[in-house]
C-alpha positions as CSV (number, residue, x, y, z in Angstrom):
1,M,62.7,23.4,175.0
2,T,63.3,26.8,176.4
3,D,62.3,27.9,179.9
4,A,59.9,30.4,178.3
5,R,58.3,27.6,176.3
6,R,58.0,25.4,179.4
7,G,56.5,28.2,181.3
8,A,53.9,28.9,178.6
9,L,52.9,25.2,178.4
10,G,52.6,25.0,182.2
11,W,50.5,28.1,182.3
12,R,48.2,26.7,179.6
13,A,47.8,23.4,181.4
14,L,46.9,25.3,184.6
15,V,44.3,27.4,182.8
16,Q,42.8,24.3,181.2
17,R,42.6,22.6,184.5
18,L,40.9,25.6,186.2
19,L,38.4,25.8,183.3
20,W,37.6,22.1,183.7
21,V,37.1,22.4,187.4
22,G,35.0,25.6,187.0
23,L,32.7,24.0,184.4
24,A,32.3,20.9,186.5
25,A,31.4,23.1,189.5
26,L,28.9,25.0,187.4
27,S,27.3,21.8,186.2
28,A,26.9,20.7,189.8
29,T,24.8,23.8,190.6
30,A,23.0,24.4,187.3
31,G,22.9,21.0,185.7
32,A,24.4,22.7,182.7
33,A,26.9,20.1,181.5
34,P,27.5,16.4,181.6
35,R,29.8,15.1,184.3
36,P,33.1,13.3,183.3
37,I,33.5,9.6,182.6
38,F,36.2,7.8,184.7
39,M,38.2,4.9,183.3
40,L,40.6,3.1,185.6
41,N,43.9,1.9,184.0
42,S,45.1,-1.0,186.1
43,L,48.6,-1.4,184.8
44,D,49.3,2.3,184.6
45,A,47.9,3.0,188.1
46,T,45.9,5.9,186.8
47,V,42.4,7.0,186.1
48,S,41.6,8.5,182.8
49,V,39.1,11.5,183.0
50,I,37.0,11.5,179.8
51,D,35.1,14.6,178.6
52,P,31.7,13.2,177.4
53,V,31.1,16.1,175.1
54,T,34.4,16.2,173.1
55,Y,35.1,12.5,173.7
56,T,38.7,13.3,174.7
57,E,40.9,12.4,177.6
58,R,41.2,15.5,179.7
59,K,43.8,14.2,182.2
60,R,45.0,11.2,184.1
61,I,44.9,10.9,187.9
62,P,47.6,8.9,189.6
63,T,46.4,6.3,192.1
64,G,48.0,3.7,194.3
65,K,49.7,0.5,192.9
66,E,47.6,-1.9,190.8
67,P,44.1,-0.5,191.1
68,H,41.4,-2.8,189.9
69,H,37.9,-1.5,190.6
70,L,36.0,1.8,191.0
71,Y,32.9,2.4,193.0
72,L,30.6,5.4,193.6
73,S,29.6,5.8,197.2
74,P,25.8,5.4,197.7
75,D,25.5,9.2,198.3
76,E,27.4,9.7,195.0
77,K,29.7,12.3,196.6
78,S,32.9,10.2,196.1
79,L,34.4,7.9,193.5
80,L,36.5,5.3,195.2
81,V,39.5,3.6,193.6
82,A,40.7,0.4,195.2
83,N,44.5,0.1,195.0
84,A,45.1,-3.6,195.6
85,L,48.9,-3.7,195.8
86,G,49.0,-0.1,197.1
87,N,46.9,-1.1,200.2
88,S,45.0,2.1,199.9
89,L,41.8,3.9,198.6
90,T,41.8,7.0,196.5
91,F,38.7,9.2,196.8
92,I,37.9,11.3,193.8
93,D,35.2,14.0,193.4
94,P,33.0,12.6,190.6
95,I,32.1,16.2,189.4
96,T,35.4,18.1,189.5
97,A,37.7,15.1,189.0
98,E,39.9,16.3,191.9
99,V,41.4,13.9,194.5
100,Q,39.5,14.3,197.8
101,R,41.7,12.1,200.0
102,V,43.8,9.0,200.1
103,V,43.0,6.4,202.8
104,P,46.0,4.2,203.7
105,D,46.2,0.8,205.5
106,I,43.4,-0.9,203.6
107,V,44.8,-4.3,203.0
108,D,44.6,-5.7,199.4
109,P,41.3,-4.0,198.3
110,Y,40.6,-5.7,195.0
111,H,36.8,-5.3,195.0
112,L,34.8,-2.9,197.1
113,R,31.2,-2.1,198.1
114,F,29.3,0.2,200.5
115,S,26.2,-1.2,202.2
116,P,23.2,0.9,201.1
117,D,22.8,2.3,204.6
118,M,26.4,3.5,204.4
119,K,27.2,1.9,207.8
120,W,29.5,-0.8,206.3
121,F,32.3,-0.8,203.7
122,V,33.4,-4.2,202.5
123,T,36.5,-5.2,200.5
124,A,37.5,-8.5,198.9
125,A,41.2,-9.3,199.3
126,N,41.8,-11.2,196.0
127,R,45.4,-11.9,196.7
128,L,45.4,-12.6,200.4
129,N,42.1,-14.6,200.6
130,H,39.9,-12.7,203.1
131,V,36.9,-10.4,203.1
132,D,37.2,-7.3,205.3
133,L,34.3,-5.5,207.0
134,Y,34.9,-1.9,207.9
135,R,32.7,0.6,209.8
136,W,32.3,3.8,207.8
137,Q,32.9,6.8,210.0
138,P,33.4,9.9,207.7
139,Q,33.4,12.3,210.7
140,V,36.8,10.9,211.7
141,K,39.1,12.5,209.3
142,D,42.3,10.6,210.2
143,K,40.5,7.2,210.1
144,P,37.3,7.2,208.2
145,L,37.3,3.4,208.0
146,E,37.6,1.2,211.1
147,L,38.3,-2.5,210.5
148,V,35.7,-4.5,212.4
149,K,36.2,-8.1,211.2
150,R,38.5,-9.9,208.8
151,I,36.8,-13.1,207.6
152,P,39.1,-15.8,206.1
153,A,37.9,-17.0,202.7
154,A,38.7,-19.7,200.2
155,K,41.0,-19.0,197.3
156,T,40.7,-15.7,195.5
157,P,37.7,-13.6,196.7
158,S,36.7,-11.8,193.6
159,H,33.4,-9.7,193.6
160,L,30.9,-8.6,196.1
161,A,27.2,-7.7,196.3
162,I,25.2,-6.4,199.3
163,D,21.4,-6.7,199.7
164,S,19.1,-3.7,199.8
165,K,18.6,-4.1,203.6
166,S,22.3,-4.0,204.3
167,S,22.1,-7.3,206.1
168,V,24.2,-9.7,204.0
169,V,27.3,-9.7,201.8
170,F,27.7,-12.2,199.0
171,A,31.3,-12.9,197.7
172,S,32.4,-15.0,194.8
173,L,35.5,-17.1,195.4
174,Q,37.0,-17.3,192.0
175,D,39.8,-20.0,192.2
176,S,37.9,-22.3,194.6
177,D,34.6,-22.2,192.5
178,Q,32.6,-21.1,195.5
179,L,30.1,-18.5,196.7
180,M,30.0,-17.2,200.3
181,A,27.3,-15.3,202.2
182,I,28.3,-13.1,205.2
183,D,25.9,-11.9,207.9
184,L,26.6,-8.2,208.6
185,A,24.8,-8.2,212.0
186,T,27.0,-11.0,213.4
187,Q,30.0,-10.4,211.0
188,S,30.2,-14.2,210.4
189,P,29.7,-16.5,207.4
190,R,26.1,-17.8,206.9
191,W,27.0,-20.4,204.3
192,T,29.5,-21.3,201.5
193,I,28.4,-23.4,198.5
194,G,30.1,-24.8,195.3
195,V,29.3,-23.1,192.0
196,G,30.6,-23.3,188.4
197,K,34.0,-22.6,187.0
198,M,35.8,-19.4,188.1
199,P,32.9,-17.2,189.4
200,A,33.6,-13.5,188.9
201,D,31.0,-10.7,189.1
202,I,27.7,-11.2,190.9
203,Y,24.4,-9.3,190.6
204,L,21.6,-9.4,193.1
205,S,18.1,-8.9,191.7
206,P,16.2,-5.7,192.9
207,D,13.9,-7.9,195.1
208,D,17.0,-9.5,196.8
209,K,15.8,-13.0,195.8
210,R,18.0,-14.1,193.0
211,L,21.8,-13.9,192.7
212,F,23.3,-14.0,189.2
213,V,26.9,-15.4,189.0
214,A,29.1,-14.9,186.0
215,L,31.4,-17.9,185.3
216,T,34.6,-16.6,183.6
217,G,35.8,-20.2,183.3
218,D,32.7,-21.2,181.3
219,K,30.1,-19.7,179.0
220,L,27.4,-19.5,181.5
221,V,25.6,-17.3,184.1
222,E,24.2,-19.3,187.0
223,V,21.2,-18.0,189.0
224,Y,20.7,-18.9,192.7
225,D,17.7,-18.5,195.0
226,V,19.3,-16.7,197.9
227,T,16.1,-16.8,200.0
228,A,17.0,-20.4,200.7
229,T,19.7,-21.4,203.2
230,P,22.1,-22.3,201.7
231,A,21.4,-20.7,198.3
232,R,19.9,-23.0,195.7
233,L,20.8,-23.2,192.0
234,I,17.7,-22.6,189.9
235,Q,19.0,-21.8,186.4
236,R,22.0,-21.9,184.1
237,I,21.9,-19.3,181.3
238,P,24.2,-19.9,178.3
239,T,25.8,-16.5,177.3
240,G,29.3,-16.5,175.8
241,D,32.8,-17.7,176.6
242,G,34.3,-16.0,179.6
243,A,31.2,-14.5,181.2
244,H,32.6,-11.9,183.5
245,A,31.0,-8.6,184.6
246,F,27.4,-7.3,185.0
247,R,25.6,-4.0,184.5
248,S,21.9,-3.6,185.0
249,R,20.0,-1.9,182.2
250,G,18.2,0.1,185.0
251,D,14.7,-1.0,184.0
252,G,14.3,-3.7,186.6
253,K,14.0,-6.2,183.8
254,H,17.4,-6.6,182.0
255,L,21.0,-7.3,182.8
256,F,24.1,-7.0,180.7
257,V,27.0,-9.5,181.0
258,S,30.3,-9.1,179.3
259,N,31.8,-12.2,177.8
260,R,35.6,-11.7,178.0
261,V,36.6,-14.5,175.6
262,A,33.7,-14.3,173.1
263,N,34.1,-10.5,172.8
264,T,30.3,-10.1,173.1
265,I,27.8,-8.7,175.6
266,S,24.7,-10.7,176.4
267,M,21.5,-9.0,177.6
268,I,19.5,-11.2,180.0
269,D,15.9,-11.0,180.9
270,I,16.2,-11.4,184.7
271,H,12.6,-12.7,185.0
272,A,12.7,-15.2,182.2
273,M,16.3,-15.9,183.1
274,A,17.2,-16.1,179.4
275,V,19.4,-14.1,176.9
276,V,17.2,-11.9,174.7
277,A,19.8,-9.9,172.8
278,E,23.5,-9.9,172.0
279,L,25.8,-6.8,171.5
280,P,29.4,-6.5,170.3
281,G,32.0,-6.3,173.1
282,P,35.4,-5.6,171.3
283,G,38.8,-6.0,172.8
284,G,38.3,-8.2,175.8
285,P,35.1,-6.7,177.4
286,D,35.2,-6.1,181.1
287,C,33.4,-3.6,183.3
288,M,30.4,-1.5,182.0
289,D,28.4,1.5,182.9
290,L,25.2,2.9,181.3
291,L,24.7,6.6,180.5
292,A,21.6,8.4,181.8
293,D,20.0,8.2,178.3
294,G,19.6,4.5,178.9
295,K,20.8,3.9,175.3
296,T,24.6,4.1,175.5
297,L,26.7,1.4,177.2
298,L,30.2,2.2,178.3
299,L,32.6,-0.7,178.1
300,S,36.2,-1.1,179.2
301,S,37.9,-2.9,176.2
302,R,40.7,-4.3,178.4
303,W,43.0,-5.9,175.8
304,A,42.5,-3.1,173.3
305,R,43.3,-0.2,175.8
306,K,40.1,1.6,174.8
307,L,36.8,2.9,176.2
308,S,34.1,1.7,173.9
309,F,30.7,3.3,173.4
310,I,27.9,0.9,172.3
311,D,24.5,1.9,171.1
312,I,22.1,-0.6,172.6
313,D,19.3,-0.1,170.0
314,S,21.4,-0.5,166.9
315,R,23.8,-3.0,168.7
316,K,26.8,-1.3,167.2
317,V,30.1,0.2,168.6
318,I,29.7,3.9,167.8
319,R,32.9,5.2,169.3
320,Q,36.2,4.2,170.9
321,I,38.6,6.4,172.9
322,P,42.2,5.3,173.6
323,V,43.0,5.2,177.4
324,G,45.8,3.5,179.5
325,R,47.0,0.0,179.9
326,S,44.5,-2.7,181.0
327,P,41.4,-0.5,181.5
328,H,39.2,-2.0,184.1
329,G,36.5,-0.2,186.0
330,V,34.4,2.6,184.3
331,W,31.9,4.9,186.1
332,T,30.1,8.2,185.6
333,L,27.8,10.3,187.7
334,D,25.5,10.7,184.7
335,H,24.3,7.1,184.8
336,A,21.1,5.1,184.4
337,P,19.7,3.4,187.6
338,R,21.9,0.5,188.7
339,R,19.1,-1.9,189.7
């Protein structure tokens, strides 16, 4: 390739990037265009930026080593990437898809959550067996996160959930088949209980009373009454082999769970605590998001290296987009309610 050819390609890439950022900025002020979809590629250490109009991958954003989960801050101004082996967080603008900052010295951040009041930031150290509580201080540019307490945990802390009052953190402990509750006021464990095989994702009902626990080592979702101390098992819901990740339908009534081994997605009525519908989940279904239309489910097809679009009403896969290796978290600012 000649130098002139390289220069032309570089100039074209720059123009495309400026157009993308400009359109994203315009949509932020005028609501004129959909915002991008972000798909995290764990084994590539990148985030794919998907155009929701053309259904094409616009670019890939490099992250730290072995990222696993994405999370929108409660104010929806930043998309956070947890780089587990990189011991860092990458902050991305969810509108322009530009990196805002990289925060180092966050030890083994596998899963992550902000408390709704944005006072606390919590990480699960899946490899090193602890849960870290950070104080969020965005006004301190050099150190926006201050470690307040490192809480030892049993083997393989996996997923986190925080109640609407920002008072308690729940953590699944995947390889010890346990569930732990941590009091944020005292920064100490409230209780730890045994649960089913390989608990992964957890979902707290909008009224903060019931905790749904996906059992990846089984074909069940367990439901616990977390108003009791310690929490009390009240229901086991048969779903599909390898129940793994949750996404609320956003209607206060229904909850999706991806079944990793069965390649299906079960829709649960959270009040009846029963499965009411089943959707396809091709290629090792993992994390999900739901578009603002309330009809289109986004799914990371982890083994197939694809982002899948599923129409909820017809229960059909309507589109798949190739992405990177081991796609994991998927998020967009144009989403349906999360509770």
